[in-house]
C-alpha positions in Angstrom: 47.4 33.7 19.4 47.2 30.6 17.2 45.0 27.6 17.8 41.3 27.1 18.4 41.7 24.9 21.5 40.9 26.2 25.0 44.1 27.5 26.5 44.1 27.4 30.3 45.8 26.0 33.3 43.9 22.8 34.5 42.8 22.3 38.1 44.9 19.9 40.2 43.8 16.3 40.6 44.6 15.6 44.2 42.2 15.4 47.2 43.4 18.8 48.9 42.1 22.2 47.9 45.1 24.5 47.1 45.8 28.1 48.2 48.8 30.3 47.4 50.4 33.5 48.4 53.7 35.4 47.8 56.2 35.8 50.5 59.2 38.1 50.6 61.2 38.4 53.7 63.3 40.3 54.3 62.6 42.9 51.6 66.2 43.3 50.3 68.0 41.6 47.5 69.6 39.3 50.1 66.2 38.2 51.4 63.9 35.3 50.3 61.2 35.5 47.7 58.9 32.8 46.7 55.3 31.8 45.8 53.9 29.4 48.4 51.4 26.7 47.5 49.7 24.8 50.2 46.7 22.6 51.2 43.9 25.0 52.2 40.5 25.0 53.7 37.5 24.9 51.4 36.0 28.4 51.8 33.5 30.3 49.7 34.4 32.1 46.4 38.2 32.5 46.3 39.9 34.8 43.9 42.5 33.3 41.5 45.8 35.1 41.0 47.0 36.1 37.6 49.6 33.8 36.0 51.8 36.7 35.1 51.7 38.8 38.3 53.2 41.9 36.8 53.6 43.5 33.3 57.4 43.8 34.0 57.7 40.1 33.5 56.4 40.5 29.9 59.3 42.9 29.3 61.7 40.5 30.9 60.5 37.6 28.7 61.0 39.9 25.7 64.5 40.7 26.7 65.3 37.0 27.4 63.9 36.0 23.9 66.0 38.9 22.4 62.9 40.6 21.0 62.2 44.2 20.9 60.5 45.0 24.2 58.4 47.8 22.7 56.4 45.5 20.6 57.0 42.1 22.1 56.0 42.8 25.7 52.5 44.1 24.7 52.0 41.0 22.6 53.1 38.7 25.4 50.8 40.6 27.8 47.9 40.1 25.3 48.6 36.4 24.9 49.2 35.5 28.5 48.2 38.5 30.7 44.6 37.4 31.3 45.4 33.8 32.4 44.7 32.8 36.0 46.1 30.1 38.2 43.3 27.8 39.5 44.2 28.2 43.2 42.8 30.3 46.0 44.7 33.4 46.6 45.4 33.9 50.3 43.0 31.0 51.2 43.1 29.8 54.8 45.9 27.2 55.5 44.6 23.8 56.4 46.4 23.2 59.6 45.2 19.6 60.1 48.5 17.6 59.7 52.2 17.9 59.1 53.0 18.3 55.4 56.2 17.4 53.5 57.9 20.3 51.9 59.3 20.9 48.4 61.5 23.8 47.4 61.1 24.5 43.7 63.8 26.2 41.5 62.8 27.8 38.1 64.7 27.6 34.8 66.7 30.2 33.0 64.6 33.2 31.9 61.6 32.0 34.0 60.1 33.3 37.2 58.1 31.9 40.2 54.8 31.3 38.5 55.9 29.5 35.4 55.6 26.0 37.0 52.3 26.5 38.6 50.7 23.3 37.2 53.4 21.1 38.7 53.3 23.0 42.1 49.5 23.1 42.2 49.3 19.4 41.7 51.9 18.7 44.4 50.1 20.8 46.9 46.9 19.0 46.0 48.6 15.8 47.0 49.5 17.1 50.5 52.7 19.1 50.0 53.7 22.6 50.9 55.7 24.1 47.9 57.9 27.1 47.9 58.6 28.2 44.3 61.6 30.5 44.6 62.2 33.5 42.4 66.0 33.7 42.0 67.9 36.9 42.2 71.0 35.7 40.5 70.0 37.5 37.3 68.9 34.3 35.6 65.1 35.1 36.0 63.7 37.1 33.1 62.9 39.7 35.7 62.4 39.9 39.5 62.3 42.6 42.1 63.0 43.5 45.7 62.5 46.6 47.8 65.1 49.2 48.9 64.4 51.6 51.7 63.6 55.2 51.0 64.7 56.2 54.5 67.9 55.3 56.3 66.3 53.8 59.3 64.7 51.0 57.3 67.9 49.3 56.1 68.0 46.6 58.7 66.5 43.2 57.8 62.9 42.5 58.7 62.3 39.5 61.0 59.0 40.3 62.7 55.5 40.2 61.1 52.8 42.5 60.7 51.5 42.5 57.2 52.1 45.5 55.0 49.3 47.6 53.9 46.9 45.6 51.6 47.1 46.4 48.0 43.7 47.4 46.5 44.5 45.7 43.3 43.8 42.1 42.1 45.1 39.2 44.1 48.6 38.1 43.0 48.9 40.9 40.5 50.4 44.3 40.2 51.1 44.8 43.9 51.7 48.3 45.1 55.0 49.0 46.9 54.7 48.8 50.7 55.0 52.2 52.5 58.5 53.6 52.8 59.9 51.1 50.3 60.8 51.5 46.7 60.9 48.7 44.1 64.1 47.7 42.5 63.9 45.4 39.5 66.5 42.9 38.4 66.5 41.9 34.8 68.0 38.9 33.0 71.8 39.1 32.6 73.1 38.3 29.2 76.5 36.8 28.7 79.0 39.6 27.9 81.3 39.3 24.9 84.4 37.2 25.8 82.8 36.2 29.1 83.1 32.5 29.9 79.7 30.9 30.0 80.6 28.2 32.6 82.0 30.8 35.0 78.9 32.8 35.1 76.5 29.9 35.2 78.5 28.1 37.9 78.5 31.3 40.1 74.7 31.6 39.5 73.9 28.0 40.4 75.7 28.4 43.8 73.7 31.5 44.5 70.6 29.7 43.5 71.4 26.9 46.0 71.9 29.5 48.8 68.5 31.0 47.9 66.8 27.5 48.1 68.4 27.0 51.5 67.3 30.5 52.6 63.7 29.7 51.7 64.0 26.5 53.8 65.4 28.6 56.7 62.5 31.0 56.4 59.9 28.1 56.4 61.7 26.5 59.3 61.2 29.8 61.2 57.6 29.9 60.3 57.2 26.2 61.4 58.8 27.1 64.6 56.3 29.9 65.3 58.6 32.8 64.7 57.1 35.9 63.5 58.0 36.8 59.9 57.2 40.1 58.2 56.0 39.7 54.7 57.0 42.7 52.6 54.2 41.9 50.2 50.4 42.4 50.7 48.4 39.3 51.5 45.8 37.8 53.7 47.4 34.5 54.8 48.2 34.3 58.5 51.6 32.6 58.5 51.3 31.9 62.3 48.7 29.2 61.5 51.5 27.1 59.8 53.3 26.6 63.1 54.2 22.9 63.5 52.6 22.0 60.2 55.7 21.4 58.0 57.5 18.1 58.3 61.1 19.2 58.3 62.3 15.6 58.2 60.6 15.3 54.8 62.1 17.9 52.6 62.8 17.7 48.8 64.3 20.1 46.3 63.0 20.1 42.7 63.6 22.2 39.6 63.4 22.5 35.9 66.4 23.1 33.5 68.8 25.5 35.4 66.6 24.7 38.3 67.3 21.0 37.9 71.0 21.7 38.2 70.2 23.8 41.2 68.3 20.9 42.8 71.2 18.5 42.2 73.8 20.9 43.8 71.4 21.7 46.7 71.0 18.1 47.7 74.8 17.8 47.7 75.4 20.9 49.7 72.5 21.0 52.2 71.8 17.8 54.1 68.3 19.0 55.0 67.2 18.1 51.5 66.5 14.4 51.5 66.2 13.9 47.8 66.1 15.9 44.5 64.1 15.9 41.3 65.6 17.4 38.1 63.0 18.1 35.4 65.1 18.1 32.2 68.1 19.2 34.2 70.7 21.4 32.6 74.0 19.7 33.6 76.4 22.3 32.2 76.6 24.7 35.2 77.5 21.9 37.8 81.0 21.8 39.2 83.0 18.6 38.9 83.1 18.1 42.7 79.3 17.6 42.7 79.9 14.0 41.5 81.8 13.2 44.7 79.7 15.2 47.1 76.3 13.6 46.3 76.2 10.7 48.7 74.4 7.4 48.7 71.7 8.9 50.9 70.8 11.5 48.3 68.4 9.9 45.8 67.9 11.8 42.5 65.2 11.6 39.8 65.9 12.8 36.3 62.7 13.3 34.2 64.1 14.2 30.8 62.4 15.4 27.6 63.0 13.6 24.4 64.8 16.5 22.7 66.8 18.7 25.1 69.5 16.4 26.5 72.8 15.8 24.8 75.0 12.7 24.9 77.3 14.7 27.2 74.5 15.6 29.7 73.3 12.0 29.8 76.8 10.8 30.4 77.0 13.3 33.4 73.8 11.9 34.8 75.1 8.3 34.5 78.3 9.5 36.2 76.2 10.4 39.2 74.4 7.0 38.8 77.8 5.2 38.9 78.5 6.5 42.4 76.0 4.0 43.8 73.2 6.5 44.5 69.5 5.7 44.3 69.2 7.4 41.0 66.5 7.1 38.3 66.7 8.6 34.8 63.6 8.5 32.7 62.7 10.0 29.3 59.2 11.1 28.2 58.7 10.3 24.6 57.3 13.1 22.4 58.2 15.8 24.9 60.3 19.0 24.5 62.1 21.2 27.0 59.0 23.4 27.6 56.8 20.4 28.2 57.3 20.7 32.0 56.3 24.3 32.1 52.9 26.1 32.0 53.8 27.4 28.5 53.0 24.1 27.0 49.4 24.5 28.1 49.0 28.2 27.3 50.4 28.5 23.7 48.4 27.8 20.6 49.8 26.5 17.3 51.5 29.8 16.3 53.4 30.5 19.4 54.3 26.7 20.0 55.8 26.6 16.6 57.8 29.9 17.1 59.1 28.8 20.6 58.8 25.0 20.5 56.6 24.8 23.6 54.8 21.6 22.6 56.0 18.2 21.5 54.0 15.4 19.9 52.7 14.2 23.3 49.5 15.8 24.6 50.6 18.6 26.9 48.5 17.5 29.9 49.5 13.9 29.5 53.1 14.9 29.5 52.8 17.0 32.6 50.7 14.1 34.3 53.6 11.7 33.7 56.0 14.2 35.1 53.9 14.6 38.3 53.1 11.0 38.8 56.7 9.9 38.4 57.7 12.6 40.8 55.1 11.6 43.4 56.1 8.0 43.2 59.8 8.9 43.8 58.9 11.3 46.7 56.8 8.6 48.4 59.7 6.1 48.1 62.5 8.4 49.4 60.6 10.6 51.9 58.9 7.5 53.4 55.4 8.9 52.8 52.2 7.0 53.8 50.4 7.7 50.6 49.2 5.8 47.5 51.8 7.4 45.2 53.4 3.9 44.8 50.7 3.2 42.2 52.9 5.1 39.8 56.1 3.2 40.6 56.0 1.7 37.0 56.9 5.2 35.7 60.2 5.1 37.5 61.0 1.8 35.8 60.1 2.9 32.3 57.2 0.5 32.2 54.4 2.9 31.2 53.4 4.3 27.9 55.6 7.2 26.7 58.3 6.5 29.4 61.7 5.0 28.8 64.2 4.1 31.6 67.8 5.3 30.8 70.3 2.7 32.1 
């Protein structure tokens, strides 16, 4: 698909081995759905999950890109369907300490696995990460389960894993017994519909879904039994007491960046927020007064996406006296903080502008290092992430501080 370089997702650089699984509880549209990345025990040969877990996401991407699904979905599946995420699917959780938590929110037209490089790196540094798949119709596609029998309508709050799928890990999961899949596709703006009205409604739902994921992980940390509607081998009960609920951050890209900003304003459990090339448009005006001095924010911007109006909104937040940093990565584009920048060759990168002039791995490394330095500072972590504090001041190559 264009380009002779090796296209793959790189392994994480941190000292922890990383495992992952998908969690859906309860199974309805009002439930919580996310991919969980976590420090894991080193154990034997672990299978890697597919990066695109279901073919339906290829169809969703085609719809989002406004291409004919009949020809575009198979091409996307051919280009990306074989890639794996270099993490251990269902690997045993490393219950050796209490880990800080990050809730991650994806961008418009994305889904829960698109930021696996960032999430994998954070988990390898000792974080638990929940990458939410949003059901506000901003994902290219997502799904939930509806009951095929009347008695199954009540929410599930107790855990026995559903029947194990015989298929590959993290891919093409079969529907659990007595449940039927229901897919939600990307919602396009209707003619004469106001863009802000739709996006503002969606960003509020997204914040609710981030808080819901935090509620679920709080229950898991408290030792409550949670029924996962998806097949998987991870014993969630092992996570009891292993999440540091005093050190919780929210993070996201683009629309997810806006989600992170609003989440830290609305839910006091989030101690700080990181917006990766945040899309400021959907945010309501009252967010500028509700973000308080104890809500530090980091903006990691690309060189091309942000407008003067967006930067002025970021500076408006900065002017409230918050502990806010705004940095720009030279040579980067909007997709530089997604996995697409690593997995597209020359042809696709030209068609969809997934690469800037900066080396893709270097750009993502800057994003991760600046984020880790910020998290150490504002979650009071006893780590060595302060070695990257210079990124927050714009004092490293490719990084500029916006004042």
